[in-house]
C-alpha distance (Angstrom), angle and dihedral (degrees) to the residues before:
residue distance angle dihedral
X1 . . .
X2 3.78 . .
X3 3.81 120.5 .
X4 3.72 122.9 -142.1
X5 3.76 113.6 -105.7
X6 3.85 90.6 -119.3
X7 3.80 92.0 55.2
X8 3.80 91.4 49.8
X9 3.76 91.2 49.6
X10 3.79 90.7 48.2
X11 3.78 91.3 53.0
X12 3.77 91.3 49.3
X13 3.78 91.2 50.2
X14 3.80 91.4 50.7
X15 3.81 91.9 51.2
X16 3.80 90.3 49.4
X17 3.78 91.9 48.0
X18 3.83 90.6 48.5
X19 3.80 90.9 48.9
X20 3.79 91.5 47.5
X21 3.80 90.0 48.2
X22 3.79 91.6 49.4
X23 3.83 90.1 47.8
X24 3.80 90.8 49.5
X25 3.78 90.9 48.7
X26 3.79 92.4 51.7
X27 3.80 90.6 46.8
X28 3.81 90.9 50.6
X29 3.82 90.0 50.5
X30 3.79 90.6 49.7
X31 3.85 90.1 49.0
X32 3.80 90.4 51.0
X33 3.79 91.4 49.9
X34 3.82 90.0 51.2
X35 3.79 90.7 47.6
X36 3.80 91.7 48.2
X37 3.83 89.6 50.7
X38 3.78 90.2 50.2
X39 3.80 91.5 48.7
X40 3.81 89.4 47.9
X41 3.78 88.5 59.3
X42 3.82 93.6 54.1
X43 3.78 101.3 34.5
X44 3.79 105.8 48.7
X45 3.82 92.8 -97.3
X46 3.78 96.1 -48.3
X47 3.80 97.8 118.3
X48 3.81 96.4 119.7
X49 3.80 94.1 50.3
X50 3.81 91.6 47.7
X51 3.82 89.9 51.3
X52 3.79 90.9 49.1
X53 3.80 91.8 49.7
X54 3.82 89.8 48.7
X55 3.81 91.4 51.8
X56 3.76 92.7 49.4
X57 3.81 95.2 48.7
X58 3.82 112.9 12.0
X59 3.82 92.4 174.0
X60 3.81 95.0 58.1
X61 3.77 96.8 71.6
X62 3.88 102.2 134.3
X63 3.85 95.3 77.3
X64 3.81 89.2 51.8
X65 3.79 91.8 49.7
X66 3.84 89.9 49.8
X67 3.82 89.9 48.1
X68 3.79 90.7 55.0
X69 3.82 94.1 41.5
X70 3.81 92.2 53.5
X71 3.80 95.9 45.1
X72 3.77 121.3 120.2
X73 3.81 89.9 -126.1
X74 3.81 92.1 60.4
X75 3.81 91.7 47.5
X76 3.79 91.9 50.5
X77 3.81 93.3 46.5
X78 3.79 91.6 48.7
X79 3.79 93.0 49.4
X80 3.77 91.0 46.3
X81 3.80 94.0 53.8
X82 3.81 91.1 44.5
X83 3.79 96.9 49.4
X84 3.80 108.2 29.6
X85 3.80 117.5 113.7
X86 3.80 94.6 6.6
X87 3.79 99.6 -179.9
X88 3.78 101.9 144.1
X89 3.77 124.8 113.9
X90 3.75 139.5 170.4
X91 3.76 137.6 73.0
X92 3.81 122.7 -12.8
X93 3.80 109.9 -139.8
X94 3.79 128.2 -153.5
X95 3.80 116.5 -104.8
X96 3.77 106.7 -130.1
X97 3.82 94.5 175.9
X98 3.79 91.2 53.2
X99 3.80 90.5 63.5
X100 3.78 93.1 43.3
X101 3.81 101.1 -102.7
X102 3.80 122.0 140.7
X103 3.81 121.2 -113.3
X104 3.80 91.7 -108.1
X105 3.82 91.0 64.4
X106 3.79 89.8 65.4
X107 3.79 90.6 62.9
X108 3.82 93.4 53.7
X109 3.80 130.3 85.0
X110 3.79 114.1 -110.3
X111 3.81 99.4 -106.9
X112 3.81 92.8 49.3
X113 3.78 91.2 46.4
X114 3.79 90.7 47.9
X115 3.78 92.3 61.8
X116 3.81 95.1 41.7
X117 3.79 104.9 35.4
X118 3.82 112.2 9.2
X119 3.79 105.8 41.9
X120 3.82 94.1 56.0
X121 3.82 89.5 52.1
X122 3.81 98.3 45.6
X123 3.79 98.6 69.1
X124 3.84 109.8 177.3
X125 3.83 93.9 13.3
X126 3.84 97.2 51.0
X127 3.82 96.8 97.4
X128 3.80 94.7 41.2
X129 3.79 94.1 53.3
X130 3.83 90.0 46.0
X131 3.81 88.4 57.8
X132 3.80 92.1 47.5
X133 3.79 94.6 52.4
X134 3.79 93.2 43.3
X135 3.83 90.9 54.9
X136 3.83 92.4 43.1
X137 3.78 89.9 59.9
X138 3.79 89.8 80.7
X139 3.81 91.4 59.1
X140 3.78 117.0 86.6
X141 3.80 114.8 -143.0
X142 3.83 90.9 0.0
X143 3.78 119.5 -139.0
X144 3.81 109.6 -148.7
X145 3.81 122.0 -170.5
X146 3.79 118.9 -170.7
X147 3.81 134.6 -177.1
X148 3.78 116.7 -156.7
X149 3.81 108.5 29.7
X150 3.79 135.5 -148.0
X151 3.79 105.1 -65.1
X152 3.83 109.2 167.9
X153 3.84 115.8 40.5
X154 3.79 117.8 -127.7
X155 3.80 91.8 13.4
X156 3.80 93.8 127.8
X157 3.79 99.9 149.5
X158 3.79 93.7 40.5
X159 3.82 103.6 44.3
X160 3.81 105.4 4.4
X161 3.82 98.2 -126.6
X162 3.80 86.0 -114.7
X163 3.80 96.3 165.5
X164 3.79 92.2 56.0
X165 3.80 91.0 48.4
X166 3.81 93.5 49.0
X167 3.81 90.4 46.5
X168 3.82 92.1 52.7
X169 3.81 94.3 45.2
X170 3.82 94.8 45.8
X171 3.79 93.1 44.9
X172 3.79 91.3 58.4
X173 3.81 91.6 49.2
X174 3.80 98.8 43.1
X175 3.76 91.3 -110.6
X176 3.79 132.9 131.6
X177 3.79 138.9 -123.4
X178 3.80 130.7 -150.7
X179 3.78 115.7 -169.6
X180 3.80 123.0 -174.1
X181 3.79 128.6 -161.4
X182 3.80 134.5 159.0
X183 3.80 92.9 -147.9
X184 3.81 114.9 84.5
X185 3.81 93.4 -157.3
X186 3.81 90.0 57.2
X187 3.79 90.7 48.0
X188 3.81 89.2 52.1
X189 3.81 90.2 53.7
X190 3.79 93.6 49.2
X191 3.81 92.3 45.8
X192 3.81 91.2 53.3
X193 3.78 93.9 45.7
X194 3.79 99.5 46.9
X195 3.78 138.3 64.0
X196 3.79 128.8 -122.1
X197 3.80 88.3 -83.0
X198 3.78 87.2 81.5
X199 3.81 124.5 69.7
X200 3.81 115.6 -161.5
X201 3.80 122.2 -148.9
X202 3.81 121.3 -163.0
X203 3.79 103.4 -153.8
X204 3.76 146.8 93.2
X205 3.79 102.8 -66.6
X206 3.79 96.4 -126.5
X207 3.81 101.8 60.6
X208 3.79 88.4 39.2
X209 3.82 92.3 53.3
X210 3.82 90.5 46.8
X211 3.84 90.9 51.3
X212 3.80 92.4 48.1
X213 3.81 90.0 49.1
X214 3.79 91.2 53.5
X215 3.79 93.6 48.8
X216 3.79 107.4 34.8
X217 3.79 113.4 94.7
X218 3.79 94.7 -148.3
X219 3.81 138.5 31.1
X220 3.78 121.0 -89.9
X221 3.76 116.7 -97.2
X222 3.80 89.3 -146.6
X223 3.81 131.6 17.4
X224 3.81 107.4 -167.3
X225 3.84 113.4 -171.1
X226 3.79 116.2 -162.9
X227 3.81 109.4 135.3
X228 3.81 131.4 115.3
X229 3.82 105.9 46.9
X230 3.78 117.1 -107.6
X231 3.83 118.6 -111.3
X232 3.80 107.5 -152.6
X233 3.81 90.4 -156.0
X234 3.80 94.3 49.5
X235 3.82 110.9 18.0
X236 3.81 96.7 163.2
X237 3.87 98.4 87.2
X238 3.79 90.3 55.8
X239 3.81 92.6 43.6
X240 3.81 90.9 51.0
X241 3.79 91.9 47.8
X242 3.81 91.7 54.0
X243 3.78 90.9 47.6
X244 3.81 90.1 54.3
X245 3.82 88.6 48.5
X246 3.82 87.7 58.6
X247 3.78 89.6 52.6
X248 3.79 92.4 47.9
X249 3.82 91.3 48.5
X250 3.79 95.8 52.6
X251 3.82 90.4 113.3
X252 3.80 89.7 57.8
X253 3.81 96.1 50.4
X254 3.77 121.1 90.7
X255 3.78 142.3 139.1
X256 3.79 109.9 -43.3
X257 3.83 95.1 17.0
X258 3.81 111.3 145.7
X259 3.81 114.0 -141.9
X260 3.79 123.0 -164.5
X261 3.79 130.8 179.9
X262 3.78 116.0 -164.4
X263 3.85 124.7 -145.0
X264 3.81 93.6 33.2
X265 3.80 105.2 138.8
X266 3.80 101.9 30.9
X267 3.82 121.1 166.3
X268 2.96 129.6 -94.2
X269 3.80 91.4 13.6
X270 3.80 95.1 56.7
X271 3.80 129.1 -154.6
X272 3.79 118.1 -5.4
X273 3.78 109.8 45.1
X274 3.79 114.1 140.7
X275 3.81 90.1 -9.2
X276 3.80 100.0 51.1
X277 3.83 95.5 115.2
X278 3.80 96.6 30.3
X279 3.80 88.7 54.7
X280 3.78 92.2 56.1
X281 3.78 91.4 48.1
X282 3.82 92.6 49.4
X283 3.81 91.1 50.5
X284 3.82 90.5 50.4
X285 3.79 93.7 55.1
X286 3.82 94.6 42.3
X287 3.82 96.5 -115.7
X288 3.78 113.2 179.7
X289 3.81 111.0 -103.0
X290 3.81 112.2 -137.2
X291 3.80 101.7 172.3
X292 3.80 140.8 -7.1
X293 3.78 122.0 -165.0
X294 3.76 132.8 88.2
X295 3.82 83.2 -19.5
X296 3.81 124.7 36.0
X297 3.78 118.0 -146.5
X298 3.79 132.6 -170.4
X299 3.79 136.8 175.8
X300 3.79 124.2 -148.0
């Protein structure tokens, strides 16, 4: 029985289409296997489950992205690429652009730059920092110890960029800065912003202060306390923490040490804030009051 040419052609086309479809299906399966293997490498071996979740709900992709971003595999890969073949040495310079300062500021001395570039940015802390640096001028090779470091670059009005300021001031006067924070992201910000004059310590501030007090051969020129965020509804936990910092730092405190507590007179809470208990202690020992405002500053 002879087939019509059109029927034969139709059959051939169907076979070709089927073959092409089968080839495409195999290729898609291979692509999915490759994708699953890739996802395994960035999700601690959970590539298949991530693909299944994506197939079931393609629109709900954010939780899957977060799952991958927070995987141990991603953290290890990131650290590996950031630390492999570290063969550089030399001086670490401050990053003025990172904290939002213009290039011209880098060519100025600290005191001149303070009036031109820093004071206008510091808002409620401008007068307090001016007092601190004025009193620090009598200290040769100043030793500055800070709790709660720079955490958000270019957030002058919000946080004060204190670590960057201390680093700049101490660098010009052959001093040194130790800044302590329990948050690794904040430490990363401070490390990027500051020069080699500043040493960052990732730790609870109290054991770190105690250790510094045991090992430093001279008192701190400035003890700047600004850790443990203030809760305006319940300020006591922060106030207690800063009081225990004072106790831990006793080995760093001597005649002439300047002590500052940030977030002291904070609206609408009023006077006290982080320094509520420290303020009462300072009054009881007759410490010299240098300034009272958003920051409170004493000198022993």
